[in-house]
N, C-alpha and C positions, 0 to 999 in steps of 0.2 A: 494166615497166621497173619498177626498184628502186632507189631512192638512201636514203643517209644523211646526214639534215639537220644537221648538225655545229652549223649555224649556233643550233640550237635551245638548245644549252647557255649560248650568251654571251647570247642574245636571256633564256632566263630571268634569268640573275644579275642584266642590268639590271631585268628586273621587280621582282628580289627588293631593290633599293635599297629601296624601300616593304615598310614590317615588314607582315609576315603571320601571323597568329596561328591557330592550328588549334585550336578548340573542339571536345568530342564531348556532344551532349546526352544526356540522361539520362530527360526524359519523363515524365509527358505534355504538361508544359506547357514548348514552346517557344520562347515570349516571353520569359523573362528571359535567354535565352542569346544569342538574335538581338539584345535590346537591350545586351548588355553588349559584343558582339563591335564593332569597328571597320572602316569600308570596305577590303574587298579582304581580310577574313579569312574563312575556312573553318569550316564547321560540319558535323561528322559526326552521322550519326543513326542509330544502332544499330536492329537490326529491332525495331519497336516501333509504336504509333498512336501518333500528337502531335496537340494541338489545332491550330486554324487560329492563323495567324499576321497581324500586320501589319507587313510588312517597308519600311522606308525609309531601307535604307541599303545600297549593292551588296555582296551577300556571295556566297558560293558554297556551297549546301547540298546534300550527297552521302548519299545513302542506303547505307550500308554493306551491305547485301543487299537489292538491288534486287528487286522483285515482293512485300517482303515489310516495306518502310519506309512508310510511308501517314500525310501529315497529311489530318488529317479534323474536320470539326464537332465541338466538344463536346454534342452531344447537344441542342441548343438546336431550337427550333420551324423550322418550314419557311417561308421568308423573312426570319427576324430577320435584321439587318446584322451580327450578332457573329458570325454561325457563317461570314461571309465570308474568305475567305486574302484580303489586301489587299497588293498592291506599289506602292508609290509613293514615285519613286528621285528623286533631284535630277539636274540636269543633268547628264553627264556619268560617273555612275556606272550600272553594269551589274549587272546579278544572273544568277546560273547556278542552276538546280534540277537535280539529275542522279540520276535512278535512285530516282524516289519514286512513289506515288502518292497522287492526290490524290480522296479520294471520302467520301461520306456515310455512315456508320454506319447508318442506318437509311432508306437511300432506295429508297423503292418501286421494281421492274423498272418500267423505260421512262420513270419520270419526272423533272423535271429541279428536283432542289432542290440548295441552296448554289450558291455562285458563286466561283468564281477572278478575281478585280477586278483588273483590269492599269490604275492609273490615270495612270502618268505611267513614263519610263525605258526602257531598255532590258533586256531579257530574254531568257533561252535556258532551254528545256527540252532535256534530253538524256535519253532512255530513260526515259519519263516516262509513267504512265499517268494518266486521268481517268475514272473512274466515275460517271454519275449527275449531273456538274456543267455548270454553266453557264458558259462562258469569256468576260468580257467584259475588250476591249481599249478604252480610253478615248483612250489616246495613245499614243506612243512604236513602238518597232518591238520584235518578238517573233518569234523562232526555234524551231521544233518539230523536233527529230532525232529517230527511231526511237520515236516515241510511239504513244500507243492510246489510243481511248476506247473503253474496253470495254463502257461500257451509254451506251444513246442520250446524246450531247450538244450545245450549244449554242453555237458561237463567235460572238461578236457582236465586230464590228470597227467601229468609230464610225470620226468621218471622219479623214483623215490619217493612218490606221494603217500599218504597213509590216509584213507579215506573210511569212515562208517556211516552208515545210512540205515536209522529205523525208524518206524510208527511213518512211511513218508512217502508220497506219492509224486514217480516221476514222469513225465510225458517228453520225449526224446532221446538221447541218446547219452551214455558215458564212453570216454574212452581213456586205454589205461597205457602208458608207458611202460618202461623197464622200470622192474624191482618194484612196483606198485603194490599196494594190499588194499582190498576192496570188501568191508564187509556190511552186509545185507540181512535184515531179520522186520519182520511184519511191514514189508512196503509192496507197492504194486509197479513196477516198470513197464512203459508201453512205448513201442517204438512209432514213427509214425512217418507218413509219405510226405516227401520232401514237395511242397508246393511247387517247386520251381521245374525241379526235375522229374518227379512223377516217382521217384525210386524210394522206397523204404527205407527206413534210417537201420542204422544195427542198436537192438538196446544196450549189448554192451560189446565195445569195439577194444580190436588188440589191433596195432597195425605194426606188424614188425616187431615186436614186442619180447623180451626176456626177461623170465624169472617174476614174472607178475603172480599173485595168487588171489583169487576173488572166494568169499566163501558166501553163500545166499541158503538163508533158513526160514521157512514159514513166509514165502513172499509169490508173489506170481510175475512173470514175465510173459508178456502178450507183444506180439509184434504188430506191423501193419504191411505184410508181405515184403518186409524187408528180413535180414538176417539175425540171430540172435548174436553173433560173432562175425570178426571180422577175421582173415589168418592171422592165426599166431605162431610164434616160433616154440622153441621146444623150452621146457622149464616154467611154461605157462600151466597154472590147476586151477581147475573149478571143483570146489567143493559143494556140492547140491544137498539139501535135506529139507523132507517136508513140503516141499514146492512144487510148484507148476507152471510148465513152461507151455505155452498154445503153441499148436502146432504152424501157425502160421509164421511164431518167432525162428525158426529156421533151424538149422544144425549146430550143434558145436564144433568147435574148428577141430582139424588133425593136422599137425600131433601135438595140438594141445592136451594135458591130461584133465580126462572129466570122473570123478570120484562121487560115488555116492555116497555121504558121510552121512548115516542118521545118528552119530550118537553127539554132532554139531548141537550146541543150545542156543536157541533163540530167544529173543529179551522182548518186551513190550512195556508200556506203562502207560498210566492213565491221564497225563498231560502235566501241565506245570506245577513245578514245588511253589506251596506256598505258606506264610508264616500260619500259623494255627490250622493248617488245613492236613487232608491225610493224601500220601503219593502210593497208588499201588501199584507193584511191579508184577509182573508173571514172567515166569522162563518155560520153555517148552523143550521135552526132550523126549526122545522115541521110545519111551514106554514107563509103567508106575515103578515104584520103590527106588528111583534113582537120585542120591543126594547130592545136594548142591551147596557150597560154602560160601556166605556173600559177606563182602568186603566191604566197607565204607573208605570213602577217600575227601579228604577237605581239599577242593580242586579238583579238576580231571587234568592229569598232567599229559604230555605228550607220549606217545607207543612205545613201548619196549620190548624188543624181541629176546623174549627169555628162551633160546633154544634149545629144546631137548628137556624142557621143563611143561610150558606153553604152545600148544598148538596157533593161538592166533597170538597176536601184540598186546601186551597190557597196558591198557592207558591211565596210567600212574606215574608216569615218569616225573619226579622231583615233587610229588605229594606225598603223605602219610596213607598208609592202607591198615585198616582195622576190624578184625573180623567180629561182625553184628550178628549174624545168624546162621542159620543153619535149617532148608526147606527140602523137600522130599517130594519126588513129581506123584500125582495123582494116576487112577485108571486111565487117565486121557494122555498122561505125560506131561501136565501141566504143574507147575509149582508157582505159589503165589506168594507176595509178602506184601502187605500194608502197612506203611511207614507213617506215625502220626508225629507230625511236624509242630516242636512245640511254638507255643503263642508268645515269640520272644524278638521284640524288634530288633535284636543285634544280630538274626541271622540272615536279618532283609540284604538280597544282592551277594551274597555268597555263593559260592560255587561247590556242589557236594555231588559225590558220584557213589553208585551201587555197582558192583563188580560180583559176577556169579561165576562161580569156577567147579567143574564137574569131575567129581572125584574118579580114581580108576585107574587105567594103565596109563602111563607116561607115551606121549605128552599128554596134558591135561586138556581139555576142552573151556575155552573161556568165551563167555556171552558179551556181547558189544555191550558197553558200559551206559547202565540210565541215570538220569539224573539231571543235573545243569543249575541255572540262576534261582535262588530262592527269591521270591516274588513277594 
């Protein structure tokens, strides 16, 4: 099914009521540009190596040569706080990182040095790569779309953190704290053997957590002689659908609850949104003839817990949602939608999301949100 969402133009014009300035970094020091920009501004990063930053306002940072633009440490010693990239946003502000690498210039193979620390706020990473980094998410909500960790990474989710991972590849492990939610779709997660201890790392770890939920759809979880999870406490729940867990990934924990949930909706997209381009979305369910309602949002807001109505969190807090299409799954359980983005410069650098909701019994199943920054 193919549609043209003409409303994108009027939506973008409404967004443009807030002044938006586009900056271009010259490197290697990115901090002065970030400090001079105002919330909502865009910073373009040409191909170069940039020193780490502290981001305290909602900006969009875009690498103009994906795969060649990197934010790295300035060569400081391992473990020094100054070598961290820090994001700490005020309530209601959002930051986007597009087409960037986060890496250490002196990262020994397989070792964790350097940290991307997300202290507060709503953050999205699209088409980004993480090399030899530890990602600490202390508060807030974070989305990873088309991202890769190319060298062993460790992702720490502290208490009450919400994370979505779509169309991404992760080598390393993810550790959840109390009350976290983790939604994974169309991704590959691989645990690695620690080069120092020789012990396999947990792919998804829960260490003494309470009331955390993980939804995994259409993904592959594979270990390296380690375990799939570490011991979990009562209240932790894993929902799995159409996913492969290899034998060497280990066993799921007890007393955590593991539920085979074929009713879950998986999500995937063709790539970035571009002015004048086409954005292909696909959703997967457990069979033919299943109806999905597709909603458009201007912006991708913080996750909302609509208990009793939706099984997963709705990433639409503080943004408007408009119904734009209804799609039905084919014989393979696939449903697709091609969105023609109007060739209107007013759309550039704005954020749009597509949310698919599966009808049926309550609570309704909600796919991870697709979309991001229009380039």
